[in-house]
C-alpha positions in Angstrom: -30.0 27.3 8.5 -28.2 30.5 9.6 -29.8 32.2 12.6 -28.8 35.0 14.8 -29.6 36.3 18.3 -29.3 39.8 16.7 -32.8 39.2 15.3 -34.4 38.0 18.5 -37.5 40.0 19.5 -37.3 42.4 16.6 -40.0 42.9 14.0 -39.4 42.4 10.3 -41.5 42.5 7.2 -40.7 40.2 4.3 -42.0 41.1 0.9 -41.8 38.3 -1.7 -41.8 34.6 -0.6 -39.9 32.9 -3.4 -36.7 31.1 -2.5 -34.8 33.8 -0.8 -37.9 35.3 0.9 -39.1 31.9 2.2 -35.6 31.2 3.6 -35.6 34.6 5.2 -38.8 34.0 7.0 -37.7 30.6 8.2 -34.4 32.1 9.5 -36.1 35.0 11.2 -38.7 32.8 12.9 -36.0 30.4 14.1 -34.1 33.4 15.5 -37.1 34.5 17.6 -38.1 37.5 15.4 -41.6 38.7 14.8 -42.4 38.4 11.1 -45.0 40.0 8.8 -44.8 38.3 5.5 -46.5 38.7 2.1 -46.6 37.4 -1.5 -49.3 37.9 -4.1 -49.3 34.1 -4.7 -51.5 32.1 -2.4 -49.2 29.0 -2.7 -46.2 31.1 -1.6 -48.0 32.2 1.5 -49.4 28.8 2.4 -46.3 27.4 4.2 -46.5 30.3 6.7 -50.2 30.1 7.6 -50.4 30.2 11.4 -46.7 30.7 11.8 -46.5 34.5 11.3 -48.7 37.4 10.4 -49.6 37.4 6.7 -50.4 40.9 5.4 -49.2 43.2 2.7 -46.5 45.5 4.3 -47.6 48.5 2.1 -50.8 48.5 4.1 -49.3 47.9 7.5 -48.2 50.2 10.3 -44.4 49.6 10.3 -43.7 51.6 13.4 -40.9 49.9 15.3 -39.9 47.5 12.5 -36.2 46.7 12.2 -36.4 46.3 8.4 -38.4 45.3 5.4 -36.7 42.4 3.6 -37.4 42.8 -0.1 -37.1 40.1 -2.7 -34.6 40.9 -5.5 -37.6 40.8 -7.9 -39.3 43.8 -6.2 -38.4 46.9 -8.3 -37.4 49.5 -5.6 -37.6 52.4 -8.1 -41.3 51.9 -8.8 -42.8 49.7 -6.0 -44.8 51.6 -3.3 -43.0 49.8 -0.5 -40.1 52.2 -0.9 -42.1 55.3 -0.1 -44.2 53.5 2.6 -41.2 52.2 4.5 -39.5 55.6 4.3 -42.4 57.2 6.0 -41.8 55.0 9.0 -38.0 55.4 8.8 -37.7 51.6 8.2 -34.8 50.5 5.9 -35.3 48.2 2.9 -32.8 45.4 3.3 -31.9 42.1 1.6 -31.4 38.6 2.9 -27.7 39.3 2.2 -27.8 42.2 4.7 -29.3 39.9 7.3 -26.5 37.4 6.6 -24.0 40.3 7.1 -25.6 41.2 10.4 -25.5 37.5 11.5 -21.7 37.1 10.7 -20.5 38.1 14.2 -22.3 35.1 15.7 -20.9 32.6 13.2 -17.6 30.6 13.6 -14.6 32.6 12.2 -14.9 32.6 8.4 -14.3 34.6 5.2 -16.7 36.0 2.7 -16.2 36.3 -1.1 -18.6 38.7 -2.9 -18.8 38.5 -6.7 -20.8 40.8 -9.0 -20.8 41.9 -12.7 -23.2 42.1 -15.6 -21.9 38.9 -17.2 -19.8 36.1 -15.8 -20.6 36.4 -12.1 -22.3 33.0 -11.9 -19.5 31.1 -13.6 -16.9 32.9 -11.5 -18.8 32.2 -8.3 -19.2 28.5 -9.1 -15.5 28.3 -10.1 -14.3 29.9 -6.8 -16.5 27.4 -4.9 -15.1 24.5 -6.9 -11.5 25.6 -6.4 -12.0 26.0 -2.7 -13.8 22.7 -2.3 -11.2 20.7 -4.2 -8.5 22.3 -2.2 -10.2 21.1 1.0 -11.5 24.5 2.2 -15.1 24.2 3.5 -17.3 26.5 1.5 -20.9 27.5 0.8 -22.2 29.0 -2.4 -25.2 31.3 -2.3 -26.7 34.7 -3.0 -27.9 35.0 -6.5 -27.0 31.3 -7.2 -28.0 28.0 -5.7 -29.7 27.8 -2.3 -30.3 31.1 -0.4 -27.5 31.6 2.0 -29.7 31.8 5.1 -31.1 28.4 4.2 -27.7 26.8 4.4 -26.0 25.4 7.5 -23.2 27.5 9.1 -19.7 26.6 8.1 -17.1 25.4 10.6 -14.2 27.7 11.6 -12.0 28.5 8.6 -14.8 28.2 6.0 -15.6 30.5 3.1 -19.0 31.8 2.0 -19.0 32.5 -1.7 -21.7 34.9 -2.7 -22.9 35.9 -6.2 -24.5 39.3 -5.8 -26.8 41.0 -8.3 -27.1 44.8 -8.3 -30.6 44.3 -6.8 -29.2 42.5 -3.8 -26.4 45.1 -3.4 -28.9 47.9 -3.5 -30.4 46.7 -0.2 -27.2 45.6 1.5 -25.2 48.0 3.7 -22.8 46.1 6.0 -21.3 43.3 4.0 -17.6 43.8 4.2 -16.4 41.0 1.8 -12.9 39.7 2.7 -12.4 39.4 -1.1 -14.7 41.0 -3.7 -14.7 40.9 -7.5 -16.3 42.7 -10.4 -16.2 40.9 -13.8 -17.6 43.7 -16.1 -20.3 46.2 -16.5 -22.4 46.6 -19.6 -25.9 48.0 -20.0 -28.5 45.8 -18.5 -31.6 46.1 -16.1 -31.8 49.8 -17.0 -35.6 49.7 -16.3 -34.6 49.5 -12.6 -32.2 52.5 -12.6 -32.2 56.1 -13.7 -29.5 55.3 -16.2 -26.3 53.4 -16.9 -24.3 55.5 -14.4 -26.7 54.5 -11.6 -26.5 50.9 -12.5 -22.7 51.0 -12.4 -22.8 52.8 -9.1 -24.9 50.0 -7.7 -22.1 47.5 -8.6 -19.5 49.8 -7.1 -21.2 49.8 -3.7 -20.0 46.2 -3.1 -16.5 47.6 -2.9 -17.3 50.7 -0.8 -18.5 48.3 1.9 -15.0 46.8 2.1 -12.2 48.0 4.3 -9.1 49.4 2.7 -7.0 46.3 3.6 -9.4 43.9 1.9 -8.8 42.7 -1.6 -10.8 43.8 -4.6 -10.3 42.2 -8.1 -11.5 43.6 -11.3 -11.9 42.4 -14.9 -10.7 45.8 -16.2 -11.6 45.0 -19.8 -14.3 47.7 -20.0 -14.1 51.4 -19.1 -16.7 51.4 -16.3 -15.0 48.5 -14.5 -11.6 50.2 -15.0 -13.0 53.4 -13.5 -14.2 51.7 -10.4 -10.9 49.9 -10.1 -9.1 53.2 -10.2 -11.3 54.8 -7.5 -10.8 51.8 -5.3 -7.0 51.6 -5.8 -6.8 55.3 -4.7 -8.5 54.6 -1.3 -6.9 51.2 -0.5 -3.6 50.0 0.7 -1.1 49.2 -2.1 -1.9 46.1 -4.1 -5.4 45.7 -2.6 -7.3 46.7 -5.7 -6.0 44.7 -8.7 -6.8 43.9 -12.3 -7.1 40.1 -12.9 -4.1 38.8 -15.0 -5.5 36.8 -17.9 -2.2 36.4 -19.6 -0.9 33.9 -17.0 -3.8 31.6 -17.6 -3.9 31.8 -21.4 -1.4 28.9 -22.0 -3.6 26.7 -19.8 -6.9 27.4 -21.5 -6.7 24.8 -24.3 -6.8 22.1 -21.6 -9.8 23.6 -19.8 -12.9 22.3 -21.6 -15.3 23.9 -19.1 -13.7 27.4 -19.6 -13.7 28.0 -23.4 -13.6 31.5 -24.8 -12.0 34.9 -23.8 -14.8 35.6 -21.3 -14.1 32.4 -19.4 -10.4 33.3 -19.4 -11.4 36.5 -17.5 -13.7 34.5 -15.2 -10.8 32.1 -14.4 -8.4 34.9 -13.8 -10.8 36.5 -11.3 -11.3 33.2 -9.5 -7.6 32.4 -9.3 -6.8 35.8 -7.8 -9.4 35.3 -5.2 -8.6 31.8 -4.1 -4.9 32.6 -3.9 -5.8 35.4 -1.5 -7.6 32.7 0.5 -4.5 30.5 0.6 -5.0 28.1 -2.3 -1.7 27.3 -3.9 -1.1 27.3 -7.7 -0.5 23.6 -7.8 -4.0 23.1 -6.2 -6.0 25.5 -8.4 -4.2 24.6 -11.6 -5.2 20.9 -11.2 -8.8 21.9 -10.2 -9.4 24.2 -13.2 -9.3 21.2 -15.5 -12.1 19.4 -13.6 -14.5 22.4 -13.7 -17.3 21.6 -16.1 -19.1 25.0 -16.1 -22.7 25.7 -15.3 -25.9 24.6 -17.0 -26.9 26.9 -19.9 -23.6 28.8 -19.8 -21.3 27.6 -22.6 -22.4 24.1 -21.6 -21.2 21.2 -23.8 -24.2 19.0 -24.3 -23.2 16.7 -27.1 -20.6 15.6 -29.7 -22.1 13.8 -32.7 -20.4 13.1 -36.0 -17.6 15.3 -34.7 -20.0 18.3 -34.4 -20.0 20.0 -31.0 -23.3 21.2 -29.5 -23.0 24.2 -27.0 -25.9 25.4 -24.8 -25.4 29.0 -24.0 -29.1 29.8 -23.3 -28.2 32.1 -20.4 -26.9 34.6 -23.0 -30.0 36.9 -23.1 -28.4 40.0 -24.7 -25.8 40.7 -27.4 -23.2 41.6 -24.8 -23.4 38.1 -23.3 -23.5 36.3 -26.6 -20.5 38.1 -28.1 -17.9 36.2 -26.0 -19.5 32.9 -27.0 -19.1 33.8 -30.7 -15.5 34.8 -30.0 -14.8 31.4 -28.4 -14.6 29.5 -31.7 -12.6 31.4 -34.3 -11.6 29.9 -37.6 -8.7 27.5 -37.3 -6.3 27.0 -40.3 -6.2 23.3 -39.3 -10.0 22.9 -39.5 -11.7 23.0 -42.8 -9.0 25.2 -44.3 -9.7 28.0 -41.8 -13.4 28.4 -42.7 -15.9 29.9 -40.2 -17.2 27.1 -38.0 -20.1 28.4 -35.8 -23.7 27.5 -36.6 -25.4 30.2 -34.5 -29.0 29.7 -33.2 -30.1 33.2 -32.4 -33.4 35.0 -31.5 -36.2 35.1 -28.9 -37.7 38.1 -27.2 -35.3 41.0 -27.9 -34.0 43.2 -25.2 -32.5 45.7 -27.6 -32.2 46.3 -31.3 -29.1 45.5 -33.2 -26.2 43.1 -33.0 -24.1 45.1 -30.6 -20.7 43.6 -29.9 -21.7 40.4 -31.8 -21.0 42.3 -34.9 -17.2 42.0 -34.2 -17.4 38.2 -34.5 -19.4 37.7 -37.6 -16.3 36.3 -39.3 -16.6 33.2 -37.0 -20.1 32.3 -38.2 -20.6 29.7 -40.9 -24.4 30.1 -40.8 -27.1 31.6 -38.6 -30.5 30.2 -37.8 -33.0 32.9 -36.6 -35.8 31.9 -34.3 -38.6 33.4 -32.3 -40.0 36.9 -32.2 -36.7 38.5 -33.0 -36.0 36.1 -35.8 -37.0 38.4 -38.7 -34.9 41.3 -37.4 -31.8 39.1 -36.9 -32.2 37.7 -40.4 -32.3 41.2 -41.7 -29.2 42.3 -39.8 -27.2 39.2 -40.6 -28.1 38.5 -44.2 -25.5 40.9 -45.7 -22.7 39.2 -43.8 -23.5 35.5 -43.3 -25.7 32.7 -44.6 -29.0 33.0 -42.7 -32.0 30.6 -42.4 -35.3 31.5 -40.9 -36.2 28.6 -38.7 -38.8 30.1 -36.4 -38.8 27.2 -33.9 -35.7 25.8 -32.2 -36.4 22.2 -33.2 -36.2 23.2 -36.9 -33.0 25.3 -36.2 -31.2 22.4 -34.6 -32.2 20.0 -37.4 -31.1 22.5 -40.2 -27.8 23.4 -38.4 -26.8 19.7 -38.0 -27.7 19.0 -41.6 -25.4 21.8 -42.7 -22.5 21.4 -40.2 -19.3 19.7 -41.1 -17.0 17.8 -38.8 -15.2 20.0 -36.2 -17.8 22.7 -36.4 -20.0 24.0 -33.6 -23.7 24.3 -33.2 -24.1 27.2 -30.7 -27.4 28.2 -29.0 -26.6 31.6 -27.7 -29.8 33.5 -28.4 -28.8 37.1 -27.5 -32.5 37.5 -26.4 -34.8 36.7 -23.5 -36.8 33.5 -23.8 -40.3 34.6 -22.9 -41.7 34.5 -26.4 -41.6 30.7 -26.5 -40.2 29.5 -23.2 -40.8 30.0 -19.5 -37.3 31.1 -18.9 -33.7 30.6 -20.2 -33.4 27.3 -18.3 -36.5 25.8 -20.0 -35.0 27.0 -23.3 -31.7 25.4 -22.6 -33.3 22.2 -21.4 -35.3 21.9 -24.6 -32.1 22.4 -26.7 -30.5 19.7 -24.6 -33.4 17.3 -25.3 -33.3 18.0 -29.0 -29.5 17.3 -29.1 -30.0 14.1 -27.1 -32.7 12.9 -29.5 -30.6 13.9 -32.5 -27.5 12.1 -31.2 -29.5 9.0 -30.1 -28.9 9.2 -26.4 -32.6 8.5 -25.8 -33.8 11.6 -23.8 -37.5 12.3 -24.5 -38.3 15.5 -26.2 -41.2 17.4 -24.6 -42.9 20.5 -25.8 -41.3 23.7 -24.3 -43.2 25.5 -21.6 -44.5 28.8 -22.5 -44.3 31.8 -20.2 -46.7 31.5 -17.3 -47.0 27.7 -17.5 -45.7 25.5 -14.7 -44.1 22.1 -14.8 
């Protein structure tokens, strides 16, 4: 784990003991800090019985504390910890801020910080993949994989690759990323912010923590991202705030099965710009792009049966994140006389009403299969434009889609909705889809009933 003498003898409170919170407590205790920790769940507190003080920080005297480390799941705009800590003059910080404070004691290294509404996980995983295959020691953490404080320090010359949510950035103040990237900004998580402008400003803070000579890379395909790029370009040295160049990678994309679609072209362009800054040559990254298989539940290829391709994009929980998936498979004159070829499984617990940017890609859809709580509404919206079938449950949708699909067509689970009406989370939803495809294609994976929200495996 990553520890630091900077924490020795100081007092910290940790609120929320899921993965990042538990790793934070372990790192602080190993660093010689005094820790007050709390989680509403008894099983989350159990590993720390007798090892630190267990009490709710909103009822504690925080005099002399160096910080309250809050889980990303704690809503700072509504939770009473914000006001309580402010009364004692104690900052609310993240595990990422603790990592930033520990950096001076680590072997010389670089940090990559990546944020954005959509695409940040794929971009983070791709940067890590390109570095590793080029022989550069790296660790991937933040909002993906293991918490960064739980991982072993890198040797000299290593690179920490961090996916950063707006929640983590909100409580981080000193992370000067050597290279930082913003994929895009679209409305999301607005229950945590006063409005869209405040949400965009949260993303922008990642770049305000950088020094003018450090590189910032932007997707630049949307106005809010372009606006942040313009502001950063004005305060930086020439060429240190750039828009990712997708055109240079477009000729390569047909040979990159793990990076289908225009959104993944942008993700790849961001990743390439970052690793080139870190010394990876074109010959190295170009070869490595082809061996990147993507992330689970993000445009994941889960089967090919009777020449029908099955894609698991369960991570797409809103129309903005589904639209690029629909754009990834346009009609092809060489396939079925240029007919639409996507069989779209859509629905779940809606985050918003309407089709949003998905409406721009309805010409790519051969048929839609509406499931879940939002199924009736999606059927109503789509019926004037494409063939729609009300399937309700995913198992029925997959069966109907395969019965209707022709060779070279695509069955795409990209629900544009949250999963909580029928599944514990998007991962459980995607895993169930994968099981259904495996059963349908005869690979033998057992199909189990999906977990409802609140159940545990």
